[in-house]
KEVEXKOL-82607 format. One record per atom (N, C-alpha, C): atom name; residue in one letter; x, y, z; residue number from 1. Coordinates in pm, 1 decimal. Layout:
<drenses>
   a  r      east     north        up    k
  CA  A         X         Y         Z  NUM
...
</drenses>
This chain:
<drenses>
   a  r      east     north        up    k
   N  X   15458.6    4685.1    7795.6    1
  CA  X   15492.2    4823.2    7810.8    1
   C  X   15387.1    4896.9    7893.7    1
   N  X   15258.8    4859.6    7876.0    2
  CA  X   15153.1    4923.2    7952.5    2
   C  X   15171.2    4897.1    8100.1    2
   N  X   15221.3    4776.2    8134.1    3
  CA  X   15242.3    4744.7    8275.0    3
   C  X   15357.5    4825.4    8331.8    3
   N  X   15458.2    4850.8    8252.5    4
  CA  X   15572.6    4927.8    8302.4    4
   C  X   15533.6    5073.6    8323.3    4
   N  X   15440.9    5126.6    8241.8    5
  CA  X   15393.8    5264.1    8260.3    5
   C  X   15309.8    5274.8    8387.2    5
   N  X   15233.7    5168.4    8417.2    6
  CA  X   15149.3    5169.3    8538.2    6
   C  X   15235.8    5182.6    8661.7    6
   N  X   15355.8    5127.0    8659.7    7
  CA  X   15446.6    5136.6    8774.1    7
   C  X   15483.8    5282.4    8800.8    7
   N  X   15484.4    5363.1    8696.8    8
  CA  X   15519.1    5505.1    8712.4    8
   C  X   15395.4    5593.9    8728.2    8
   N  X   15279.8    5535.2    8732.3    9
  CA  X   15157.3    5611.5    8750.2    9
   C  X   15106.1    5668.6    8620.2    9
   N  X   15144.3    5611.6    8507.5   10
  CA  X   15098.2    5656.8    8377.5   10
   C  X   15015.3    5546.2    8314.6   10
   N  X   14914.7    5588.4    8234.7   11
  CA  X   14822.4    5491.5    8176.0   11
   C  X   14797.1    5529.1    8031.9   11
   N  X   14755.4    5431.4    7951.5   12
  CA  X   14717.1    5453.8    7812.8   12
   C  X   14565.6    5449.6    7803.5   12
   N  X   14504.6    5547.4    7731.4   13
  CA  X   14359.5    5546.7    7716.1   13
   C  X   14319.9    5474.7    7587.9   13
   N  X   14194.0    5486.3    7545.8   14
  CA  X   14141.5    5414.8    7429.7   14
   C  X   14209.1    5455.9    7299.8   14
   N  X   14253.0    5580.0    7289.8   15
  CA  X   14317.4    5627.7    7166.9   15
   C  X   14468.6    5627.8    7182.2   15
   N  X   14518.5    5554.8    7278.8   16
  CA  X   14661.3    5535.6    7305.3   16
   C  X   14733.4    5663.2    7344.3   16
   N  X   14665.3    5747.6    7416.4   17
  CA  X   14728.6    5867.0    7472.2   17
   C  X   14773.0    5833.6    7612.5   17
   N  X   14883.4    5892.4    7654.0   18
  CA  X   14933.4    5869.0    7788.6   18
   C  X   14855.9    5958.4    7885.0   18
   N  X   14806.9    5898.3    7991.6   19
  CA  X   14729.7    5970.8    8093.5   19
   C  X   14792.8    5949.3    8229.8   19
   N  X   14767.8    6046.6    8318.5   20
  CA  X   14815.7    6034.9    8455.7   20
   C  X   14715.0    5954.6    8537.0   20
   N  X   14588.4    5959.7    8497.3   21
  CA  X   14482.2    5886.3    8567.6   21
   C  X   14446.8    5760.7    8490.3   21
   N  X   14395.0    5665.4    8563.1   22
  CA  X   14345.3    5545.1    8497.8   22
   C  X   14229.6    5585.1    8407.2   22
   N  X   14210.8    5520.1    8294.4   23
  CA  X   14102.7    5556.5    8202.2   23
   C  X   13965.6    5551.0    8268.4   23
   N  X   13940.7    5451.6    8352.3   24
  CA  X   13810.8    5442.1    8419.4   24
   C  X   13791.0    5559.2    8515.5   24
   N  X   13895.1    5594.9    8590.7   25
  CA  X   13887.3    5709.0    8683.1   25
   C  X   13868.6    5837.1    8604.2   25
   N  X   13936.4    5850.0    8489.6   26
  CA  X   13922.2    5968.1    8406.0   26
   C  X   13779.5    5980.1    8354.1   26
   N  X   13721.0    5866.8    8312.1   27
  CA  X   13583.2    5866.5    8263.5   27
   C  X   13487.5    5906.2    8374.8   27
   N  X   13505.0    5850.2    8492.1   28
  CA  X   13419.7    5884.8    8605.8   28
   C  X   13437.3    6031.8    8643.8   28
   N  X   13562.5    6080.1    8633.2   29
  CA  X   13589.2    6221.0    8664.7   29
   C  X   13517.6    6311.4    8566.1   29
   N  X   13519.2    6276.1    8438.6   30
  CA  X   13449.2    6355.7    8337.2   30
   C  X   13298.8    6352.9    8362.1   30
   N  X   13245.0    6233.9    8395.6   31
  CA  X   13101.8    6224.0    8427.3   31
   C  X   13067.6    6312.6    8546.9   31
   N  X   13152.7    6303.9    8648.8   32
  CA  X   13130.3    6385.2    8768.6   32
   C  X   13135.8    6533.3    8735.1   32
   N  X   13235.5    6570.7    8650.3   33
  CA  X   13246.0    6711.3    8609.7   33
   C  X   13119.9    6754.8    8535.1   33
   N  X   13069.6    6670.9    8442.4   34
  CA  X   12947.9    6703.2    8367.9   34
   C  X   12827.2    6714.4    8461.5   34
   N  X   12818.2    6619.1    8554.6   35
  CA  X   12707.3    6624.3    8650.7   35
   C  X   12716.8    6747.8    8739.7   35
   N  X   12838.0    6782.8    8779.6   36
  CA  X   12857.3    6903.7    8862.0   36
   C  X   12818.3    7028.5    8783.5   36
   N  X   12859.2    7032.1    8656.4   37
  CA  X   12824.5    7146.4    8571.5   37
   C  X   12672.4    7155.9    8556.4   37
   N  X   12608.5    7041.5    8534.8   38
  CA  X   12462.3    7037.6    8524.2   38
   C  X   12398.8    7083.7    8655.0   38
   N  X   12453.5    7036.6    8767.7   39
  CA  X   12402.6    7076.4    8898.6   39
   C  X   12418.0    7227.4    8919.7   39
   N  X   12534.9    7281.9    8883.2   40
  CA  X   12558.7    7426.2    8899.0   40
   C  X   12460.8    7504.8    8812.2   40
   N  X   12434.7    7456.3    8690.6   41
  CA  X   12337.6    7522.9    8602.8   41
   C  X   12198.4    7520.8    8664.9   41
   N  X   12158.6    7404.9    8716.9   42
  CA  X   12026.6    7393.9    8779.6   42
   C  X   12016.9    7483.4    8902.7   42
   N  X   12123.0    7489.1    8981.1   43
  CA  X   12124.2    7576.4    9099.6   43
   C  X   12112.3    7722.1    9055.9   43
   N  X   12182.8    7758.8    8948.6   44
  CA  X   12172.6    7895.5    8896.0   44
   C  X   12031.3    7926.9    8850.7   44
   N  X   11969.1    7832.9    8780.1   45
  CA  X   11829.8    7851.9    8737.4   45
   C  X   11737.8    7864.5    8857.8   45
   N  X   11759.0    7778.7    8956.5   46
  CA  X   11677.9    7785.3    9078.8   46
   C  X   11695.9    7920.3    9147.7   46
   N  X   11818.7    7968.0    9153.4   47
  CA  X   11847.4    8097.2    9216.3   47
   C  X   11773.3    8209.6    9143.7   47
   N  X   11773.5    8205.0    9009.1   48
  CA  X   11701.4    8307.1    8931.7   48
   C  X   11551.7    8299.9    8958.3   48
   N  X   11496.6    8178.5    8961.6   49
  CA  X   11353.8    8161.8    8988.3   49
   C  X   11320.7    8211.1    9129.0   49
   N  X   11406.8    8177.9    9225.5   50
  CA  X   11383.9    8221.4    9363.9   50
   C  X   11389.1    8374.0    9373.1   50
   N  X   11484.8    8437.5    9304.8   51
  CA  X   11492.5    8584.3    9306.4   51
   C  X   11368.5    8645.9    9242.8   51
   N  X   11322.7    8588.7    9130.7   52
  CA  X   11200.3    8637.9    9066.5   52
   C  X   11080.9    8622.6    9159.7   52
   N  X   11072.1    8508.0    9225.8   53
  CA  X   10962.5    8484.4    9319.3   53
   C  X   10966.6    8585.1    9434.2   53
   N  X   11085.2    8607.4    9488.1   54
  CA  X   11099.6    8703.2    9598.5   54
   C  X   11061.6    8843.3    9552.6   54
   N  X   11102.8    8881.2    9430.8   55
  CA  X   11069.9    9013.2    9377.0   55
   C  X   10918.1    9027.3    9359.7   55
   N  X   10854.7    8923.7    9303.7   56
  CA  X   10709.5    8927.9    9283.7   56
   C  X   10637.5    8936.6    9418.3   56
   N  X   10680.4    8858.1    9515.7   57
  CA  X   10616.8    8860.0    9647.9   57
   C  X   10638.9    8994.3    9717.4   57
   N  X   10756.6    9052.8    9697.7   58
  CA  X   10783.5    9184.3    9756.5   58
   C  X   10692.6    9290.1    9695.0   58
   N  X   10676.2    9283.7    9561.8   59
  CA  X   10584.4    9377.8    9495.3   59
   C  X   10441.8    9357.0    9543.1   59
   N  X   10403.0    9230.7    9557.4   60
  CA  X   10268.6    9200.6    9607.0   60
   C  X   10250.9    9251.2    9749.5   60
   N  X   10352.4    9232.9    9832.9   61
  CA  X   10345.5    9280.9    9971.8   61
   C  X   10332.2    9433.5    9974.5   61
   N  X   10408.4    9501.4    9887.6   62
  CA  X   10397.4    9647.4    9880.9   62
   C  X   10257.7    9689.1    9836.9   62
   N  X   10204.3    9619.3    9738.9   63
  CA  X   10069.5    9649.2    9689.8   63
   C  X    9965.4    9627.1    9799.3   63
   N  X    9978.9    9517.7    9871.4   64
  CA  X    9886.0    9488.0    9980.7   64
   C  X    9896.8    9594.8   10089.8   64
   N  X   10018.2    9637.0   10120.3   65
  CA  X   10038.3    9739.7   10223.8   65
   C  X    9975.0    9872.6   10181.5   65
   N  X    9992.3    9910.5   10053.2   66
  CA  X    9929.9   10034.2   10003.7   66
   C  X    9777.7   10024.9   10011.9   66
   N  X    9724.0    9911.2    9972.7   67
  CA  X    9578.7    9892.7    9976.1   67
   C  X    9527.9    9893.1   10120.3   67
   N  X    9607.1    9836.0   10209.5   68
  CA  X    9571.3    9834.6   10351.7   68
   C  X    9564.9    9977.3   10406.1   68
   N  X    9665.6   10058.3   10372.2   69
  CA  X    9667.4   10197.4   10419.0   69
   C  X    9549.8   10275.8   10359.5   69
   N  X    9520.6   10251.1   10230.9   70
  CA  X    9408.4   10319.6   10167.4   70
   C  X    9277.3   10280.4   10235.3   70
   N  X    9263.3   10152.1   10267.9   71
  CA  X    9142.2   10103.6   10334.7   71
   C  X    9128.0   10163.8   10473.6   71
   N  X    9239.1   10172.3   10546.1   72
  CA  X    9234.7   10234.1   10679.6   72
   C  X    9193.4   10380.1   10667.7   72
   N  X    9247.1   10450.3   10568.9   73
  CA  X    9209.8   10590.4   10547.3   73
   C  X    9062.3   10605.9   10516.2   73
   N  X    9010.8   10519.9   10430.1   74
  CA  X    8868.3   10525.4   10394.9   74
   C  X    8782.1   10493.2   10516.0   74
   N  X    8824.5   10393.3   10594.6   75
  CA  X    8748.4   10357.4   10714.5   75
   C  X    8745.1   10475.2   10813.2   75
   N  X    8859.4   10541.3   10831.4   76
  CA  X    8864.3   10656.7   10921.9   76
   C  X    8776.5   10769.7   10869.4   76
   N  X    8779.0   10792.0   10738.2   77
  CA  X    8694.8   10895.6   10678.3   77
   C  X    8547.9   10862.3   10699.4   77
   N  X    8511.0   10737.7   10676.7   78
  CA  X    8372.9   10695.5   10697.6   78
   C  X    8332.4   10712.8   10843.3   78
   N  X    8423.0   10679.5   10934.1   79
  CA  X    8394.4   10695.2   11077.3   79
   C  X    8371.5   10842.6   11112.4   79
   N  X    8455.8   10931.0   11058.2   80
  CA  X    8439.2   11073.6   11088.4   80
   C  X    8311.8   11128.1   11025.1   80
   N  X    8277.9   11081.7   10905.0   81
  CA  X    8153.0   11125.7   10840.9   81
   C  X    8033.8   11079.4   10923.3   81
   N  X    8039.8   10958.2   10974.2   82
  CA  X    7931.6   10906.0   11057.5   82
   C  X    7916.6   10990.5   11183.8   82
   N  X    8028.8   11026.1   11245.3   83
  CA  X    8022.5   11110.9   11365.1   83
   C  X    7965.0   11248.5   11331.1   83
   N  X    8004.3   11303.2   11215.8   84
  CA  X    7950.8   11433.4   11173.9   84
   C  X    7800.4   11425.6   11153.0   84
   N  X    7753.3   11317.4   11090.8   85
  CA  X    7609.7   11300.9   11069.0   85
   C  X    7535.9   11287.5   11202.4   85
   N  X    7594.5   11215.8   11295.0   86
  CA  X    7532.2   11199.8   11426.6   86
   C  X    7523.9   11335.3   11498.1   86
   N  X    7632.1   11413.8   11490.8   87
  CA  X    7631.5   11545.9   11554.4   87
   C  X    7527.9   11636.5   11488.2   87
   N  X    7520.8   11630.9   11355.3   88
  CA  X    7422.2   11712.1   11282.7   88
   C  X    7280.7   11669.5   11319.9   88
   N  X    7257.9   11539.1   11333.7   89
  CA  X    7126.3   11487.7   11372.6   89
   C  X    7088.4   11538.7   11511.0   89
   N  X    7184.0   11535.7   11603.8   90
  CA  X    7156.1   11584.7   11739.4   90
   C  X    7123.9   11733.7   11737.7   90
   N  X    7196.5   11809.4   11655.4   91
  CA  X    7169.0   11953.4   11645.1   91
   C  X    7028.9   11977.9   11590.3   91
   N  X    6991.4   11902.3   11487.6   92
  CA  X    6858.3   11918.6   11428.9   92
   C  X    6749.1   11877.7   11527.5   92
   N  X    6773.0   11770.4   11603.1   93
  CA  X    6675.7   11729.2   11704.3   93
   C  X    6660.5   11836.9   11811.0   93
   N  X    6772.2   11898.4   11850.9   94
  CA  X    6766.3   12006.5   11949.6   94
   C  X    6691.0   12125.4   11892.3   94
   N  X    6713.1   12156.4   11765.2   95
  CA  X    6643.0   12267.3   11700.2   95
   C  X    6493.4   12238.1   11691.3   95
   N  X    6456.5   12115.3   11658.5   96
  CA  X    6315.0   12077.2   11652.0   96
   C  X    6252.0   12090.7   11790.2   96
   N  X    6321.7   12045.5   11893.5   97
  CA  X    6269.6   12056.8   12029.6   97
   C  X    6251.8   12203.1   12068.5   97
   N  X    6351.1   12285.2   12034.2   98
  CA  X    6343.8   12428.8   12065.3   98
   C  X    6225.4   12493.7   11993.4   98
   N  X    6206.3   12459.7   11866.3   99
  CA  X    6095.4   12516.7   11788.6   99
   C  X    5962.0   12465.8   11841.6   99
   N  X    5957.2   12339.6   11885.3  100
  CA  X    5833.7   12285.2   11943.3  100
   C  X    5797.8   12359.5   12071.6  100
   N  X    5898.2   12387.0   12152.4  101
  CA  X    5873.5   12460.4   12277.0  101
   C  X    5827.6   12602.9   12246.3  101
   N  X    5888.7   12664.5   12145.8  102
  CA  X    5848.2   12800.5   12107.3  102
   C  X    5705.2   12798.2   12052.9  102
   N  X    5671.2   12697.5   11974.5  103
  CA  X    5534.6   12684.3   11922.3  103
   C  X    5435.6   12670.9   12036.7  103
   N  X    5469.3   12587.9   12135.0  104
  CA  X    5378.9   12570.9   12250.1  104
   C  X    5364.7   12701.9   12326.6  104
   N  X    5476.3   12773.4   12344.8  105
  CA  X    5471.0   12902.7   12415.7  105
   C  X    5382.9   13001.2   12338.7  105
   N  X    5398.8   13004.8   12206.3  106
  CA  X    5318.6   13096.8   12125.3  106
   C  X    5171.4   13056.3   12124.2  106
   N  X    5144.6   12925.9   12126.6  107
  CA  X    5005.4   12879.4   12132.9  107
   C  X    4940.1   12922.5   12263.4  107
   N  X    5012.5   12906.2   12373.0  108
  CA  X    4960.2   12947.6   12503.5  108
   C  X    4938.4   13098.5   12504.8  108
   N  X    5034.6   13173.5   12448.1  109
  CA  X    5021.0   13319.7   12443.2  109
   C  X    4901.8   13358.9   12356.6  109
   N  X    4882.0   13288.2   12245.9  110
  CA  X    4768.3   13315.5   12157.1  110
   C  X    4636.8   13292.0   12230.0  110
   N  X    4629.4   13178.4   12300.2  111
  CA  X    4507.6   13147.9   12376.3  111
   C  X    4483.3   13255.6   12482.1  111
   N  X    4588.8   13299.6   12545.1  112
  CA  X    4576.0   13402.9   12647.5  112
   C  X    4527.6   13534.7   12586.3  112
   N  X    4587.7   13570.4   12472.3  113
  CA  X    4545.8   13694.5   12404.8  113
   C  X    4403.0   13683.8   12352.7  113
   N  X    4366.7   13568.2   12307.9  114
  CA  X    4230.9   13545.6   12259.5  114
   C  X    4131.6   13563.5   12374.9  114
   N  X    4167.6   13514.4   12489.6  115
  CA  X    4082.1   13526.6   12608.1  115
   C  X    4069.3   13673.4   12648.7  115
   N  X    4183.7   13743.4   12643.7  116
  CA  X    4181.5   13886.6   12678.9  116
   C  X    4095.0   13962.8   12579.2  116
   N  X    4107.2   13927.4   12449.7  117
  CA  X    4026.6   13994.6   12347.3  117
   C  X    3878.8   13971.7   12372.7  117
   N  X    3843.2   13847.4   12406.6  118
  CA  X    3703.0   13818.5   12434.2  118
   C  X    3653.6   13898.8   12553.6  118
   N  X    3737.8   13906.8   12655.9  119
  CA  X    3698.5   13983.7   12774.1  119
   C  X    3680.9   14130.4   12737.9  119
   N  X    3772.8   14183.0   12655.6  120
  CA  X    3762.1   14324.3   12615.8  120
   C  X    3639.2   14348.4   12528.2  120
   N  X    3611.3   14254.2   12438.7  121
  CA  X    3491.2   14268.4   12354.8  121
   C  X    3365.5   14265.9   12441.2  121
   N  X    3364.2   14178.8   12540.3  122
  CA  X    3249.7   14172.5   12630.4  122
   C  X    3236.0   14303.7   12707.6  122
   N  X    3348.9   14356.7   12748.6  123
  CA  X    3344.2   14481.8   12824.2  123
   C  X    3299.2   14595.4   12734.8  123
   N  X    3343.7   14601.3   12611.8  124
  CA  X    3302.8   14705.6   12517.2  124
   C  X    3152.5   14691.2   12492.6  124
   N  X    3108.5   14569.9   12470.3  125
  CA  X    2966.0   14548.6   12445.6  125
   C  X    2884.7   14586.1   12567.8  125
   N  X    2934.8   14552.1   12681.1  126
  CA  X    2866.6   14587.4   12804.5  126
   C  X    2860.5   14737.6   12822.4  126
   N  X    2967.7   14805.9   12792.1  127
  CA  X    2969.6   14951.8   12806.4  127
   C  X    2885.5   15020.2   12700.5  127
   N  X    2879.9   14970.6   12583.8  128
  CA  X    2800.3   15033.5   12478.2  128
   C  X    2653.4   15001.3   12492.1  128
   N  X    2621.6   14894.4   12549.9  129
  CA  X    2481.0   14860.6   12566.7  129
   C  X    2419.2   14937.8   12683.2  129
   N  X    2492.0   14990.5   12771.6  130
  CA  X    2437.4   15063.6   12885.3  130
   C  X    2414.9   15202.3   12850.9  130
</drenses>
């Protein structure tokens, strides 16, 4: 009877149920289905891990970009402070030079006035002694 069913494309399995597929093909099909299901599960897990990795890397990239911008801002601030200090130093050097020149002018004027005073004292003494 099993041979007559095979002629019609029907088969009996281990528990004597009528099947359209050969029992060996049915077993292989079930194995393949299980392996495919396992593969789909693993692919889903991989997809979740990949999405998590991409999210973490994106957050890290954003953090790095913010830190980069903050560093550029600090560097620019430091550069401008350095320029301000240099300008202030030049102003102070110019002021020191100006004060040095004024000191020299006043010293020369003092020496000149001192000389005039001595001449006047000599003249007064000369006039009073006569």
